[in-house]
C-alpha positions as CSV (number, residue, x, y, z in Angstrom):
1,M,-16.0,-5.9,7.0
2,K,-15.7,-9.5,5.5
3,K,-12.7,-10.9,3.8
4,E,-11.8,-14.4,2.8
5,L,-8.7,-16.2,1.7
6,V,-8.8,-19.6,0.1
7,L,-5.6,-22.0,0.1
8,T,-4.7,-25.1,-1.6
9,N,-3.0,-27.9,0.4
10,D,0.7,-26.8,-0.6
11,P,3.0,-25.3,1.9
12,A,3.7,-22.7,-0.5
13,E,0.4,-21.2,-0.1
14,I,1.1,-20.1,3.7
15,G,3.0,-17.1,2.0
16,K,-0.4,-15.6,1.0
17,I,-1.6,-15.4,4.7
18,A,0.8,-12.4,5.5
19,P,-0.5,-10.1,2.8
20,F,-4.0,-10.9,3.7
21,V,-3.5,-10.2,7.5
22,E,-1.8,-6.8,6.6
23,E,-4.8,-5.9,4.5
24,I,-7.1,-6.5,7.5
25,G,-4.8,-4.6,9.8
26,Q,-4.7,-1.6,7.8
27,E,-8.5,-1.6,7.3
28,L,-9.0,-1.8,11.1
29,A,-6.0,0.2,12.1
30,L,-4.3,-2.6,14.1
31,T,-1.1,-2.1,15.7
32,Q,2.1,-4.0,14.1
33,E,2.0,-6.0,17.3
34,E,-1.6,-7.0,16.8
35,V,-0.9,-7.9,13.0
36,F,2.2,-9.9,13.8
37,N,0.5,-12.0,16.1
38,L,-2.5,-12.6,14.1
39,N,-0.4,-13.5,11.1
40,L,1.7,-16.0,13.6
41,A,-1.4,-17.7,14.7
42,L,-3.1,-18.2,11.2
43,E,0.2,-19.3,9.7
44,E,0.6,-21.9,12.3
45,A,-2.8,-23.2,12.2
46,A,-2.7,-23.3,8.4
47,A,0.5,-25.0,8.4
48,N,-0.7,-27.6,10.6
49,V,-3.6,-28.3,8.4
50,I,-1.5,-28.6,5.4
51,H,1.2,-30.5,6.8
52,Y,-0.8,-33.0,9.2
53,A,-4.5,-33.1,8.3
54,Y,-4.0,-33.8,4.7
55,A,-0.3,-34.5,4.3
56,D,-0.7,-37.2,1.8
57,E,-2.9,-35.2,-0.7
58,S,-0.1,-32.7,-1.8
59,G,-1.4,-30.3,-4.4
60,K,-5.1,-30.9,-3.7
61,T,-7.2,-28.7,-1.7
62,C,-6.8,-28.7,2.0
63,S,-10.4,-30.3,3.0
64,A,-11.6,-33.4,1.3
65,N,-15.4,-32.3,2.3
66,E,-15.3,-28.7,1.0
67,K,-12.5,-28.7,-1.4
68,K,-11.1,-25.6,0.0
69,C,-9.2,-24.4,3.2
70,R,-10.8,-20.9,3.9
71,I,-9.6,-18.3,6.2
72,K,-12.4,-15.9,7.0
73,A,-12.2,-12.5,8.7
74,E,-15.3,-10.8,9.9
75,K,-15.7,-7.4,11.9
76,A,-19.2,-7.0,13.4
77,Q,-20.1,-5.1,16.4
78,G,-16.5,-4.2,17.3
79,L,-15.4,-7.9,17.3
80,L,-13.1,-9.2,14.8
81,T,-13.6,-13.1,14.2
82,L,-11.1,-15.3,12.3
83,T,-12.2,-18.7,11.1
84,L,-10.1,-21.4,9.6
85,A,-12.1,-24.1,8.0
């Protein structure tokens, strides 16, 4: 399983994370508690990037280098890896 969510540098984009995590949770048969915890962690990390790392670039993409803020989810060999880049 591989999934990716791309966000722009706008606090409103954080609302896209919950449906992304819900989809992962359904696909991997995660408990509601696991889905909640993953969502909380990803929302907090993304909010920190948007509010602090690139706060003066509202409306632009999160990363000046990649032009995108990506959340990647990958499950391989029984391990779920989430990356915010």
